[in-house]
N, C-alpha and C positions, 0 to 999 in steps of 0.2 A: 597467419596472424589472427584470422577469424576464429580458428580453433582455440587459440590462446585466450581470446576474449570470452568465448563460451565457457572455457574451463574456469576463468576468473569469475564469471557470473555464478557458476555452480558453487565455487568455493565461498563466495559472498553469501549465497543462499544458505549454505550450511552454517555459516557463522551467525547469520541473523536468527536462524531457528535455534541454534545453541544459546544465543543471548536471550531469546524470548523464553526458552525453557528455564534458564537460570533466573531470570527476572520473575517468572511465574512462581518459582519456588518460594520467593520472598514475599510476593504480593498476592498469592492465591487467596481467594475469598475477600480481597480488599479492592479489587478492580471491578467497577460496576459495568463496564462495557469495553469492547475492543473495536478499534477503527483501523482499517487497512487501506493504503493507497499504493498503486503500483501498476504492474503489467500482467502478462499472462501467467506468471509464476504464482500470482495471488488472486487473479480474477476468479470470482466464484459465480459469474454468470451475467455481469453487466453488459457484456457484448452481445448477449441474446437480444438486447433491446436497442442495439446500435446498427446502423447500416454499414457493416464492415465484413470483410472476408475472414477476419480473424475470429473464428467462432469455435467453441468446443461443445456444441449441443447436438452432436451426432455420433454414432458408433465409430470406432471402438471406445471413445471417451465414455466414462461412467460404467463400464461393464462390471466393475466390482463395487459400484455404489449400490445401496439398498434398492432392490427392484431392478438393478441393471440399467438404470436410467442415466442418460447423458444430460447433465445439468447446466453445462456451460463452463464447468471447471475443466482446465486443460490437464486432466488426470484421469486415471482409470477409476478412481474413487474420490476420497476427500482430497482437498487441496491444502497447500501450505497455510493459507489464511484460516482454514478450519482448525488445523492443528494448533495454531497460535491461540485461537479463542479457547480451545480445549485445555491447553496447558495452563492458561490463566484461570481456569475454573469457571468461565463465563457461560459457554454453551458448546454443543458438539459441532454445529455448523454455523458459519458466518454468512448470512444471506447477502446477495447483491443489493445495493441501494436502489437500483432502478426497477426492482421487482415490484410491480403494482399491487401485489397481494400482501405486502408486508403489513402486519398489524402493529399496534403501539408497543406491546411487550417486546417484539423483535427489534424495533427501532431503539428502544431504551437500552438494550443490551449490546448494541453495536452492529455495524454493517460494513460491507466492503465497497469501496469506491473505485477499485482497480479496474483497468481495462487492458485487455490483451493488445499488444502492439504499441503501447504507450511508452513514453520515455521522458527524461528530463528536458531534452532538447525539443522545442516546440515543432521542429521539422519532422521529428520521428513519428508521432502519431498521424501526421498527414499522409504517410505512405499507405496506411491501412484504414484511414478514417477512424482511428481509435480516439478515446477520450483523453485529451491532454492533461498534464498534471495541474495546470492552472484551472481547468474546468473541474477536475476532481476536488480541488480546494473550494471552488464555488458551490459544488454539490454539498460539501461539508457545511458551508455557511447556510445553505438552504435547509440542511438537516437540523441545524441548531434552531432556526426559526420554527421549523415544523414541530419539534418536541417542546419548544418553549410555549407554543400555542396549546399544548396538550397537558403539560404538567406545570407546576409552579416554577418561577424563575430560580428559586433556591435549588430545586431538584435538578433543573437544567444545568446550573453552575456546578453542582456536585458531579454530574455525569461527565461534563466536558473537562473539568479540571482534574478528575481522579482516574480517568480511563487510560487504557494502554493504546498507544499509537504506533503503527508500523508503516514505514515508507519503503517499498521494496521494488526498485526498478533500476534500469541502467543497461541491461544486457542488449536491448534493442538499439540504444544509442551506440554502444560499442560495436555491434555487428552490422548495423544498417546505415547509421548516419555518420558516425565518427570517421570511417574510412573513405567516405565519398570524395571524389576527385575535386569537385568544385567548392567543397566546404569542409574545412578541417579544423577541429579543435586541437589546441595543444593540451597536454595533460593538465596544466595549470588552469587554463581558461575553462575546461570542462568541469573541473572541481569548483571553480568560481560559480558556474551555473548551478551546480547542485547545492552549494551553500546558499546562493541567492534564493532558490526555491524553498530550502529548509527554513530560512529566516522568514519568508512569506508565510509559511505554515505556522511558525512560532507566533506571528502576529495574529493569526486567525484564532488560535487556541489560547484562551485566557488561563492564567496560572495563579494559584493561590499563594505561591511562594516564589516571587519573581527573582530573588537573589539566587536561589538554588537553581532555577531554570536557566538564568543567564550563565551561571557557571557550567551547566551541562552543555549549552550551545557552544560556549568557548572551548570546552574540551573536545566536542565533536569536530569543530573547525580545525583545531590543533591536530587531531588524529588524521583528518583528511589531508592536511598539509604535509604531515610527516610521511603519509603513505605515498603521495606522488613524488616526494623528494628522495625516497629510498631507492637504492640501486635495484 
């Protein structure tokens, strides 16, 4: 069963990358920034600054990265988050939000909030002391305040409302938390949890066209419902 869960996570990863590439083809040079939330599949180094055993800042990680440096990405080179930023035409590397050396230009073009070991279920990140999804959302709120203090409110609104957002997690829930003996989600209740967090994210991010965004959220919920009810 665990193998099936991992396979499902890999398939979902490929689907997200394909969707991002398709979206980027339409929105290239129109997206001011990219923001990524999730787990180790997209963590670009936030866990370097967290007291956790889930780290990618040592060899052989990064052996094909420029300079052969392990950056905290769980990859031999660039990570999924970097490729997403690249296909949107924003920048080549998406830095971790917790990197204290980030300057304003980097912040304005997007950052990664993901943390290896995290998940939708609040119990999941506790296993490795990763950054929970709720905390990642709070980091995003902090990010908004930070750039709002550096640029005009109009510029902040433009960045937040027109940027690309990717939420990429769930494999740790499926492999570590979902199968536990003393706490089990049904497929429907797990989907409800994901939808609840997605709606929380929807509230954090202001939208210039609420009618279109509401339609998008409704379609996303419908797709999730159809997925779990399919044989």
